[in-house]
N, C-alpha and C positions, 0 to 999 in steps of 0.2 A: 641382466648383467649391468653393473655400473661402469660407465665408460670413462669418467674422470673423477678425480678426487673431489673436485668442487661439487659435482653432481651428487656424489655419495654423501658429502657433508651436508648439502642442502636437504637431501632426503631424510637423513638422521635428525637434523634440527627440526624440520617440519613435522615429522612423525612424533618427536618428543613434545613439541608444542601442542599438537592436536590431542595427544594422549592426556596432557595436563589439563586441557580445556574440558575433555570428556569426563575425566575423573572428578574435577572440581564441580562440574554440573551435577554429578551424581551425589556428591557428599555435601554440597551446598557450602563449601568453604574453598577459598582460593589457595592455590599452590604457591609456595614461596618463590619470589623472583630469583632468590639466591640459588635454589636448586635447579631452576631452568638454566641460569647462567653457567652453573657448574656442568650441567649435561652438555651444553654447547661447547664449553671449553674442552671437555674431555673428547668430544667428537672432533674438534679442531686438532688437538694434539695427536689423536689417532691418525687423522688424515695426513698430518705433517710426517709422521713416521713412515708413511707409504712412499714418500718422495725420495729420490736419490739424494745423497748428502749435499751435493753442490746446489741443487735446486732448492733444497730445504734451507740452506744457509742464505741464499740470495733472497728467498721469499721472506724470511725473518728479518734480515737486515734492511731490505728495501721496502717491502710491502707492509711490514708491521712497525719496525723501528724508525722508518723514514730516512735511512741513509741515502745519499745521492749515489748515482751509478759510479762516479769516479772513486768515491770512498770504498764502495763494495769491491770494485775491481782491484784496488790497492790491497785490501784485506785478503782477497782470494788470489792475488797475484795473477790477474788476467786482464783482458781488455774490457773497456766499457761495453762494447758490443756483445762480448761473451756474457757479461753479467746481465745485460738487458735480455738477451736471448734466453738465458736460464730462467729469468723471472717469468717471461712469457710462457715457457714450457711448464713451469710450476703452477701458474695460474690456470692454464688450460685455455681452450679456444673460446669458452663462453664466460670467461672471468669478467668481473666488474671490479673497479677499484675498491680497496679495503677502506672502510670508513675511518675517519680521523679518530685518534684515541682521545678519551676524555677522562678526567678525574685521576684515579690511581694509575691507569694505564699510561698517561702522559708522564707521570713521575717516574715510572719504571723505565719508559723509553729514554727519558732524559738521563737517568742513571747509567744506562748502557752506552750512551753517546759520549760520555766523558772519558 
């Protein structure tokens, strides 16, 4: 049984990558990085859907788009402590920080911040 969304997402992504490596070794051609990114993106979206709406909103706003706690608390009409707590619950007990966005992700994040 999967105990956290993060653990489940990690298992899905790891299995997908291992399967890609096995199949490419058999066929002697490599799998497209785009298809692997697409699979990981789909697993992440699925994991987000399992979160309660408030935790999902805080995770997207703070953890992905990089909003500050004060901005998130204003948007959700709550306190900064409440927003921080919701982020911690959404990430789970074994969470690590989300890596910084690069390339197209940065442009998308900037568009949402305006």
